[in-house]
C-alpha positions in Angstrom: -62.0 -88.4 -27.6 -60.0 -90.1 -30.2 -56.3 -90.8 -30.8 -53.9 -88.0 -30.8 -51.0 -88.0 -33.2 -48.1 -86.1 -31.7 -46.1 -84.9 -34.7 -43.5 -83.2 -32.4 -41.5 -80.0 -32.8 -41.3 -78.4 -36.2 -39.1 -75.6 -37.4 -42.2 -73.5 -38.2 -46.0 -74.1 -38.0 -47.0 -76.3 -41.0 -49.5 -73.9 -42.3 -49.1 -74.2 -46.0 -48.8 -78.0 -45.7 -52.1 -78.3 -43.8 -53.9 -76.0 -46.2 -52.6 -78.0 -49.1 -53.8 -81.2 -47.5 -57.2 -80.2 -46.2 -58.5 -77.5 -48.6 -58.8 -79.3 -52.0 -62.4 -80.2 -52.8 -63.8 -78.8 -49.5 -65.3 -75.5 -48.4 -62.8 -73.4 -46.4 -63.3 -70.7 -43.8 -60.4 -68.5 -42.5 -61.3 -67.0 -39.2 -59.2 -63.9 -38.3 -58.0 -63.7 -41.8 -56.5 -60.2 -42.0 -54.2 -59.2 -39.2 -50.7 -58.9 -40.7 -51.4 -61.5 -43.4 -54.1 -59.9 -45.4 -56.0 -63.1 -46.2 -52.9 -65.2 -47.1 -54.4 -68.4 -45.8 -57.7 -67.9 -47.5 -55.9 -67.3 -50.8 -53.7 -70.4 -50.3 -56.9 -72.4 -49.8 -58.4 -71.0 -53.0 -55.2 -71.8 -54.9 -55.1 -75.3 -53.4 -58.6 -76.1 -54.9 -61.1 -75.4 -52.2 -64.7 -75.4 -53.5 -65.5 -72.1 -51.9 -63.5 -69.8 -49.5 -64.7 -67.3 -46.9 -62.6 -65.0 -44.9 -63.9 -63.6 -41.6 -62.5 -60.8 -39.5 -63.5 -58.2 -37.0 -61.3 -55.8 -39.1 -62.5 -54.2 -42.3 -60.8 -55.5 -45.5 -57.4 -54.2 -46.0 -56.2 -52.8 -49.3 -53.9 -55.7 -49.8 -56.8 -58.2 -49.3 -59.1 -56.2 -51.6 -56.5 -56.4 -54.5 -56.5 -60.2 -54.4 -60.0 -60.9 -53.2 -61.6 -62.2 -56.4 -64.1 -64.9 -55.5 -63.1 -65.1 -51.8 -66.2 -64.1 -49.9 -65.5 -61.7 -47.0 -67.6 -61.5 -43.8 -67.0 -58.5 -41.6 -68.0 -59.2 -38.0 -67.1 -60.6 -34.6 -66.8 -64.3 -34.3 -68.5 -64.3 -30.9 -71.6 -62.7 -32.3 -74.2 -65.3 -33.4 -75.2 -63.1 -36.3 -71.6 -63.3 -37.6 -71.7 -67.1 -37.3 -74.9 -67.2 -39.3 -73.5 -64.9 -42.0 -70.3 -67.0 -42.4 -72.1 -70.4 -42.4 -70.7 -73.9 -41.9 -67.6 -74.9 -43.8 -66.0 -78.3 -44.1 -62.6 -76.9 -43.0 -62.1 -74.0 -40.6 -58.7 -72.3 -40.1 -58.3 -70.1 -37.1 -54.8 -68.7 -36.2 -53.8 -66.2 -33.6 -57.3 -65.6 -32.2 -57.7 -67.8 -29.1 -55.4 -66.0 -26.7 -56.8 -62.6 -27.8 -60.3 -63.6 -26.8 -61.7 -62.7 -23.3 -63.8 -65.9 -23.4 -61.7 -68.6 -25.3 -64.3 -71.3 -24.6 -66.9 -69.2 -26.3 -64.5 -68.8 -29.1 -64.2 -72.6 -29.4 -67.9 -73.0 -29.2 -68.4 -70.6 -32.2 -65.7 -72.5 -34.1 -67.5 -75.7 -33.4 -70.7 -74.2 -34.9 -68.9 -73.2 -38.0 -66.9 -76.4 -38.6 -68.4 -79.2 -40.7 -65.5 -81.6 -40.5 -62.0 -80.3 -39.5 -60.7 -77.4 -37.4 -57.2 -76.3 -38.0 -56.3 -74.2 -34.9 -53.1 -72.3 -34.5 -52.3 -70.4 -31.3 -49.4 -69.0 -29.3 -48.7 -70.8 -26.0 -46.8 -70.3 -22.8 -44.6 -72.7 -21.1 -45.9 -74.5 -18.1 -46.8 -77.9 -16.7 -50.4 -79.1 -16.8 -53.4 -77.3 -18.0 -52.2 -73.9 -17.2 -54.2 -70.8 -18.0 -52.8 -67.4 -17.0 -55.2 -64.4 -17.2 -53.7 -61.3 -18.7 -50.1 -62.7 -18.6 -47.5 -60.1 -17.9 -44.6 -59.1 -20.3 -42.1 -61.9 -20.7 -44.6 -64.7 -20.7 -44.1 -65.1 -24.4 -41.3 -63.6 -26.5 -43.8 -61.7 -28.7 -46.0 -60.5 -25.8 -46.5 -56.8 -26.4 -46.8 -55.5 -22.9 -49.2 -54.6 -20.1 -52.9 -55.5 -20.2 -55.2 -52.5 -21.1 -58.9 -53.2 -21.2 -59.3 -50.3 -23.7 -57.4 -52.3 -26.3 -60.1 -55.0 -26.5 -59.0 -57.9 -28.7 -55.5 -56.3 -29.1 -54.7 -57.6 -25.6 -53.3 -61.0 -24.8 -56.2 -61.9 -22.5 -54.8 -65.4 -21.8 -51.5 -67.3 -21.7 -52.4 -70.9 -22.4 -50.2 -74.0 -22.1 -50.3 -76.6 -24.8 -52.1 -79.1 -22.7 -54.7 -76.5 -21.7 -55.4 -75.7 -25.3 -55.9 -79.3 -26.2 -58.1 -80.0 -23.2 -60.3 -76.9 -24.1 -60.6 -78.0 -27.7 -61.7 -81.5 -26.7 -64.1 -80.1 -24.1 -65.6 -78.1 -27.0 -66.6 -81.1 -29.1 -63.5 -81.9 -31.1 -61.1 -84.8 -31.2 -57.5 -83.8 -31.5 -56.0 -85.8 -34.4 -52.6 -84.1 -34.8 -50.5 -81.6 -32.8 -47.5 -79.7 -34.2 -45.6 -77.5 -31.8 -42.6 -75.3 -31.2 -41.6 -73.8 -27.9 -44.3 -71.1 -28.0 -46.7 -72.2 -30.7 -49.2 -75.0 -31.2 -51.1 -76.0 -34.3 -53.9 -78.6 -33.9 -55.8 -80.7 -36.4 -59.1 -81.5 -34.8 -62.1 -83.4 -36.1 -65.6 -82.3 -35.1 -67.5 -84.7 -33.0 -71.2 -84.6 -34.1 -73.7 -84.6 -31.2 -70.8 -84.5 -28.7 -71.5 -83.6 -25.0 -69.6 -80.4 -24.5 -69.5 -77.3 -22.3 
C-alpha cells in the first residue's frame, strides 16, 4: 500500500500547512466545510491558489460562510448520497475533517471520499486511545475529552457513532483504496495525507 511517513506528534493538527502545500494549482474540495468553521479551510485553499474550490456540507450555508463565499462553489447535500457525489464532482485534493466518527457507516464515507478524490485525500479525525485496530460503536462519555455525552439515534450525524483508534483509521483508509503517505497525530487526533490508488482492489 505504499510507504507511510510517520511525522509524529504535533502541537496541533497541521491544517494550514497541508492546505498551503497541496492546494496551489489544484482543484480542492472541502467535505464537511461548515460546522464551527464556516468554510475556513475552503477559503484557505482559495487564498493559497487552488484552481477551483468547492465546499460540501449537509448543513445549509451559514451567514458567516455566505459573507465570504465569493467564487467558492457550495454543494448542499449528504456525502453518502450518490447524487451529492455527482453534484460535487472529482477534485484533485479532498479535505475532510471531523466527519468520519460522526458517520454511521464510516467505510461508506471513505468509499464516497475515494470517488471524489482525484489525487490526494487529507483526512482529519478525532481518535480514541487503544491498542490495535480498535473500533468502538457509540462510545460512552469519557472515551474522548470532547465527547458530548450519551448516544441518541434522533441526533443523527450529531452523534459520535464510532470511537476509532489511529491504527483502525489507517487500516480503513488503506482498505478503501488509498496509500497513507503521512500521519500527524496528537493524543486524540489524527491527520492523514493519503494518495488515491487508481484501480485498487477495495471493499
